Every structure is written in structure tokens, then in C-alpha cells.
C-alpha positions in Angstrom: 34.4 -55.1 -43.8 32.0 -57.9 -43.0 33.7 -61.3 -42.6 32.9 -64.9 -41.8 33.6 -65.6 -38.2 34.3 -68.6 -35.9 32.0 -67.1 -33.2 29.5 -70.0 -32.7 26.4 -67.9 -32.2 26.6 -65.7 -35.4 27.5 -66.0 -39.1 29.3 -62.8 -40.1 30.8 -59.8 -38.3 30.2 -56.2 -39.5 32.4 -53.5 -38.1 31.4 -49.9 -39.0 33.7 -48.9 -36.2 36.7 -50.5 -34.6 38.7 -49.9 -31.4 37.5 -49.5 -27.9 38.5 -48.8 -24.2 38.2 -50.8 -21.1 35.2 -50.3 -18.8 35.0 -53.4 -16.5 36.9 -56.6 -15.5 35.5 -58.4 -18.5 37.6 -56.2 -20.7 41.0 -57.1 -19.0 42.1 -59.6 -21.7 40.2 -58.3 -24.7 40.5 -60.5 -27.7 39.6 -57.6 -30.0 42.5 -55.5 -28.7 45.0 -58.2 -29.4 43.5 -58.8 -32.8 43.5 -55.1 -33.7 47.1 -54.6 -32.9 48.0 -57.7 -35.0 46.0 -56.4 -37.9 47.7 -53.0 -37.5 51.1 -54.7 -37.7 49.9 -56.5 -40.9 48.9 -53.1 -42.3 45.2 -54.2 -42.8 43.0 -51.4 -43.9 40.9 -49.9 -41.1 43.3 -50.8 -38.4 45.9 -48.0 -39.0 45.0 -46.6 -35.5 45.4 -50.0 -33.8 42.7 -50.3 -31.0 42.0 -46.6 -30.8 38.3 -45.9 -31.6 37.9 -45.3 -35.3 34.7 -44.7 -37.3 34.7 -46.5 -40.7 31.7 -45.0 -42.7 32.9 -46.7 -45.8 31.8 -50.0 -44.3 28.3 -48.9 -43.6 26.7 -50.2 -46.8 28.2 -53.7 -46.7 25.0 -55.4 -45.5 23.0 -53.6 -48.2 25.1 -55.2 -50.8 24.4 -58.7 -49.4 21.1 -60.2 -50.5 21.4 -63.6 -48.8 19.8 -63.4 -45.3 22.6 -63.3 -42.8 23.1 -63.0 -39.1 25.6 -60.2 -38.3 27.4 -59.6 -35.0 27.7 -55.8 -35.1 31.0 -54.2 -34.0 32.8 -57.4 -32.9 35.9 -55.3 -32.8 34.5 -52.4 -30.8 31.4 -51.4 -28.8 28.6 -49.7 -30.9 27.6 -47.6 -27.8 31.1 -46.4 -27.0 30.9 -42.9 -25.7 33.1 -41.6 -28.6 30.6 -42.8 -31.2 28.2 -39.9 -31.8 24.5 -40.4 -32.0 24.3 -39.3 -35.6 26.6 -42.2 -36.5 24.5 -44.6 -34.5 21.4 -43.4 -36.4 23.3 -44.2 -39.7 24.0 -47.7 -38.5 20.4 -48.2 -37.5 19.2 -46.9 -40.9 21.2 -49.6 -42.6 19.6 -52.2 -40.3 16.2 -50.9 -41.1 17.0 -51.0 -44.9 18.0 -54.7 -44.7 15.2 -56.6 -43.1 16.4 -59.8 -44.6 19.3 -59.8 -42.2 19.5 -60.2 -38.4 21.9 -57.8 -36.5 23.2 -58.8 -33.0 24.4 -55.8 -31.0 26.2 -56.5 -27.8 27.4 -53.8 -25.4 29.0 -53.2 -22.0 27.6 -49.6 -22.1 24.0 -50.6 -21.4 23.0 -47.2 -19.9 23.9 -45.4 -23.1 22.1 -48.0 -25.2 19.0 -47.6 -23.0 19.2 -43.8 -23.2 19.6 -43.9 -27.0 16.5 -46.1 -27.4 14.4 -44.1 -24.8 12.7 -42.2 -27.6 13.4 -44.7 -30.4 12.0 -48.1 -31.3 14.8 -50.6 -32.2 14.4 -52.3 -35.6 12.6 -55.6 -35.3 15.7 -57.3 -36.9 18.1 -55.9 -34.3 18.8 -58.1 -31.2 20.1 -56.1 -28.3 22.4 -57.6 -25.7 24.6 -56.9 -22.8 27.7 -58.6 -21.3 27.2 -59.9 -17.8 30.6 -61.1 -16.6 30.1 -60.6 -12.9 27.6 -59.3 -10.4 28.9 -55.8 -9.7 29.3 -54.6 -13.3 27.2 -57.1 -15.2 23.9 -57.4 -13.3 23.1 -53.6 -13.5 23.3 -53.8 -17.3 20.4 -56.2 -17.3 18.1 -53.6 -15.7 19.1 -51.1 -18.4 18.5 -53.7 -21.1 15.0 -54.5 -19.8 14.0 -50.8 -20.3 14.4 -51.3 -24.1 11.5 -52.6 -26.2 13.6 -54.9 -28.3 12.3 -58.0 -30.0 15.2 -60.0 -28.7 17.1 -59.0 -25.5 20.0 -61.3 -24.8 22.8 -61.8 -22.3 26.4 -62.8 -23.0 28.0 -64.2 -19.8 31.5 -64.3 -21.4 34.0 -64.3 -19.9 32.0 -65.6 -16.9 34.2 -64.5 -14.0 32.1 -65.5 -10.9 28.9 -67.1 -9.8 26.0 -64.9 -10.8 23.8 -66.7 -8.2 20.1 -66.5 -8.9 20.3 -64.2 -11.9 17.0 -62.5 -12.8 16.2 -63.4 -16.4 12.8 -61.6 -16.5 12.4 -60.1 -20.0 15.4 -61.9 -21.4 15.1 -64.0 -24.5 18.5 -65.7 -24.8 21.5 -66.5 -22.7 25.0 -67.2 -24.0 27.7 -68.5 -21.6 31.4 -68.9 -22.2 34.8 -69.1 -20.5 37.7 -66.9 -21.4 40.3 -67.9 -23.9 43.8 -66.8 -24.7 47.1 -67.1 -22.7 45.9 -65.1 -19.7 42.4 -66.7 -19.5 40.8 -66.7 -16.1 39.2 -70.0 -15.0 35.5 -70.5 -15.1 33.9 -72.8 -12.5 31.5 -75.4 -14.0 29.1 -74.8 -11.1 28.7 -71.2 -12.3 27.7 -72.4 -15.7 25.2 -74.9 -14.3 23.7 -72.3 -12.0 22.9 -70.1 -15.1 21.6 -73.1 -17.0 19.3 -73.9 -14.1 17.9 -70.3 -14.1 17.4 -70.5 -17.8 15.4 -73.7 -17.5 13.4 -72.1 -14.7 12.6 -69.1 -16.7 12.1 -70.9 -20.1 15.0 -69.0 -21.6 17.0 -70.6 -24.4 20.6 -71.5 -23.3 23.7 -71.4 -25.5 27.0 -72.8 -24.2 29.7 -71.2 -26.3 33.0 -72.7 -24.9 35.1 -73.7 -21.9 37.8 -71.4 -23.2 41.4 -71.7 -21.8 40.4 -74.0 -19.0 38.8 -77.4 -19.3 35.8 -78.6 -17.3 38.3 -80.6 -15.1 40.2 -77.3 -14.3 43.2 -77.9 -16.5 44.7 -75.3 -18.7 44.7 -76.0 -22.4 43.6 -74.9 -25.9 40.1 -73.5 -26.5 39.7 -76.1 -29.3 40.8 -79.0 -27.1 38.6 -78.0 -24.2 35.6 -77.8 -26.5 31.9 -76.9 -25.8 30.5 -80.0 -24.1 28.4 -79.4 -20.9 26.8 -82.4 -19.2 27.6 -84.7 -22.0 26.2 -82.6 -24.9 26.4 -79.2 -26.6 23.7 -76.6 -26.0 22.9 -74.4 -29.0 19.4 -73.1 -28.3 18.2 -70.1 -30.3 16.0 -67.3 -29.0 12.3 -67.0 -29.5 11.3 -63.5 -30.6 8.7 -61.7 -28.4 5.8 -59.7 -29.8 6.4 -56.0 -29.9 3.8 -53.4 -29.0 
């Protein structure tokens, strides 16, 4: 079901599938896995299989029933381009997106090559923002090249959890960058210099920058709660929104 969320860069989550499997270091302490197992223990409908990939077609029409324009994060509890989600199901998801132009749908994946292949002969809906996770250089940066092959109105990057310095990240063709540290009891520390390096590259490329959180470690390098550590970078919060490009 679609629900309100505390994720700072969206409004609602919509999960027509739940469950996933790990593909890179960014997945090590997956918040969705922890939440799915908790919901399974609570006997919440849709989580009978815990974190095993599960299609939930009964949720497909939820955005259609909502008239008020809403920004949806698609599959916050999964990865829409997981290898076990068939193409025909992806087509059904995209059909809902096309039928609800009043909404904005943010799709974030670590399986960028599959997303690029899926859209090789298809045009993404103009109200679908396509993004990739870039947590490190080895796994994350190649996803950017795949993302750039897609003619999406918004192509965005989520550098969360940011696990190392991305150096001079190439933001050509990217319309929005989100940066955040990892949260939870096993959170890995994020160096403030890594964040500032990305912000510098955003400024250089004219790309809107959104700083989501410090997570489980403060800017001073002390472990603490996500709420206490907050979102302040260089004395302020950074909540820039993307500027759509023209298609065609």
C-alpha cells in the first residue's frame, strides 16, 4: 500500500513489490530488510514472505485512486528492476504511471544495467524520475553511465549510504543529487569531506544538491541517533529540487 514516509525527498511510498537481495556494499545494512522482517513478525499484509521478493499486483492501482498530485517513491521496500520482477509486470507499473500524470514517481535502483536495457526501446513517462544509487566508486559509478543512456526527464543520483570519496564524480546529464549517511546500529561513518566534494561538483555542474542526513554518525565523527545528528551542512540545510530537462 502507499503510505506517508519520513524520507525527506519524497511524499509517499508505493510498493507494488516488496523484498530484495543484496548486490553491492550499499546493501549491507539494508533498512528495508530490517523493516520487512519486523512487519512480517507483526503479520502485516504483504510481508508474509519477509524480505523475499514478492509481487503485489493488488497494490498497482493505488495511485489511480489518489487524485491529489503526489510524489511517490516507487518500491522503497524493494528494487523495481530486480531480476525476479518480469518485464510484463514492469510494463503494468509503467502503465499506472502513464495513467496518473498528476503524480510524480521516483524510481531508484542499484540494477542500472537492467533499467537501461528495459528502456532501450521504450520512452520513460515524463512523470517518472529515474535514479541510481552511487555508494562507492567500484559499484556506483558504472551505474551513472547506464543511467545516462536513458532519455528520462529527470535522472538523479542517491549517494546514500555514501561509503567513500567519489572524487571528481562526472555529473554530466544528471539533474539532481541526494547525499546521505547510513543510519541504524551498524551504520558506517561518512566523512564530511566526501559530502563537500560532491557538493562542489554539483555547484560546478549546476546540479541541484539535496543533503538528506548525517545518519548514525555526527559531522564531528561521534556516533548517535539520526534525529540528533540532523541534516545541517555548513550551517544550513540543502533541499534543492531538480529542474526537468526537455525531452526529444
